[in-house]
Structures are given as structure tokens and as C-alpha cells.
N, C-alpha and C positions, 0 to 999 in steps of 0.2 A: 778603603781597608775595611778589614774584613772584621764581622761582629762576633763576640763572642758568643758561645753556644754553652747550653748546659754540660754537653761533654766537655768542652774548655776549660770551664768551672770546676769539674770533678780533677783533671790534671792539675790546675793551679793551686785545688785544696793541698795538694802534695807538698809545694813551694811552702804553703802555709806553714805547714807542720813540721817541715825539716829541720827547722832552726830548734825548735821546743823539744822535738823527738831527741836529737842530739843531746841537748842538756840534760833531758832526762835520765840518757843513758848514761853521762859523765856522772851524774849526782846520785847512780843505780838506784833511781826509784822506778823499779822495772812496771808497777801499774801503770803510772800516766805514759812511759816511753811504748808499754806494750799497746795501749788504746790509742796514742795517736800512730802506731805503726800498723796496727790493723786499720784503722781508718783510713790510711795512705793504700794498703792494699786493695780495701774494697774499692775504693775510688778507681784504683788502677784496672782491676777487673770490669769495673761498670763502663768507663769512660769510652773506651773504643766500639762495645756491642750498641751503646746507646748512640754514639754519635753515627753509625750506620744504620742503626733502626730509623733515627730521625732524618735520615738523608744528609747528615753533615759532616761526613767524612771527607777531610782534604789534604792533602801534604802538609800544607800547615798545620793542623789539627793534629797529625802524625808524628809531627816535628815539635811540637810543643810537648804530646805526650811524653817522649822518649825523652826531651829536656828535663822534664820535670821529673822524671823518673832517675835520671843520671844525678840530678840535685839532690833528691831526697836519699836515694841510696847512697851516694858518698859523703852525704853529711852525716848520716847515722853510723856508716862503716867507718867513717874518721873519728867520730865518737869511741866507738866500738875499739879502735886501734889505739886511742890516746889511753883508755881504760886497760890497755893490755888483752883486749878479749882475742882480738883479730888482728894478724899481721899488718902493718902499716903499709905494706906497699899494697895490700887488697885496695882500698878508695883509690891512690894514686892510679891503679890499672884502670879501675872504673872511670874515671875521667877519662886518662888518654883513650881508652877505648872507645868512649863515647865520641870524643874530640875527633877521632880519626874516621868513625862510623858518619858523623856527619859531612866531614869533608871529603871522604872518599864518596858518598852518595851524590855530591854536589848538592845536598838539600836546601842550603840556603841561598840556592839559584830556583829552587820551585821545582827541583826533579825528584820524584820518589825515593825515599829512604830504600837503600839496596840491602835488603836482608839476607840473613842466613840461619839454617837451622843452630848450629852453635851458638851463634849470636843470640838468639831469642831465646835459647836454653839458659845462657847467662844470664840474660837479663831475668829470669824466672828465679834462677837460683842466687840472684843476689837479695832478693827479698825473701826467699826463704832463710838465706843464712841470718838476714834482719832478725826474723821470727825464730830460729833456732839460738839465738844469743840471747833473745830478750824473754820470749812467753814463758818456757821454762824456770826462769829467776823468781817467776811470782810464786813457784812451790818450793824451789831448792837450787842454788847454784851449781850443785852437784847433778843435779837431773842428767842432763847433758854435760859428760866429762870434758873438761877442757880439750886432752889428746884428742878427742873427737871432732870437738869444734876446729883445732887446728888442721887436722887432717882434710877436712872440707874445706877451709880457707885455702888451704894450698893447694888442691885439686882444681877451685875456682882460680887460682891465680894462675895455675897450668892451662886451664881451658882457656880463660882470657886470654894468656897469651898467645897459644896457638890460633883463637880466633883472629887477633889482630894479624898475627905472620900471615894466616889466610886470605885476609882480606886485602893486605900487603900484596901476595902472591897474585891473588886474581887482579887487582890493580894494574900490578908490571905487565902481566900477560896481556891485559884487554889495550896496552899504550902499545905494546909490541907489535900487536897487530893492527892498528891503526897508522 
């Protein structure tokens, strides 16, 4: 059994703060939500480089990192959807996209996660969306107009859908070649 590393601990921190972050969003407690979201973002920025620096990078660690990201992001996006800030389709697509990513990569059998530029960009954009929906509310709910957030959310929905279709298309083409 794999021993948990410091990088794994940083990844798991996102799981620990997922539900409290979502709760604070639903309660419009923007200071606490923003602090926890910033903490999650920081942990996501640090876990991979730390694992590589310490020589602990592994397929299991990568899967853990992405799983923690998906759980955190989808939980907070669901809270934002319940609060009427983002469309409910966005957290649903995040979960479906992550599931497709893991299954398509055969990561559960120990294979390397098969990444794409669009998928990685979407992963970053999910965190950016969380920040754009919460951090400005510390100053004023109108700092970023809701129609801008709506446009960004729908753009992210479309790019997630395109990423999922691209992954499916690639999988179909790989199966046809074998």
C-alpha cells in the first residue's frame, strides 16, 4: 500500500475544505468561502511541484490530485448553482468530464492519465471561475456583473463539452485502429 506523502496531504486538503467552502457559498459568507477557496487553489498549485521535487510523483498521486480537484470544484460549483450564480449544468459537466477522463485513461488500472491541452485549460478555468464568483463579492456583489459570470460559465460549459467530445472521438479512433 502506498504511503501518503506531503503532496498527497495537500491534495486531500481540498477534500477537507470542499463541503465547508460550499456551505459558506450557500450562506453568502464570502470571506470564509474566499479563504477556503484560496487555500484550495494554493494546495493545487503546490502539490504537483512538491511531489516532483521530492521524487514522489506517481500515477496514483496524479489520480488523487485530479480526484480532489473534481470533488472540490464540483462541490463549490454546485453551491454556486444552488445560489443562482452559475448554471446547474456546469457542476454536472465537471463530474461527467472527470469520470470520462478517469475511465478513458484507464487510470484505475494504473495507467497514466491521458491529458489534453483543452482539458488542462478547463481544469484551471474551473478554479478561476470559483474565484471570479466569490473573491469580488468581498468588495461588492456587482464588481463582476452577473451577465459576465453567465457568459464565462456558458463558455466553460461549451469548452467542457468540446473537451468531452474530443476525448470520445480520440477513444473511438484509437479503438478503430486496434
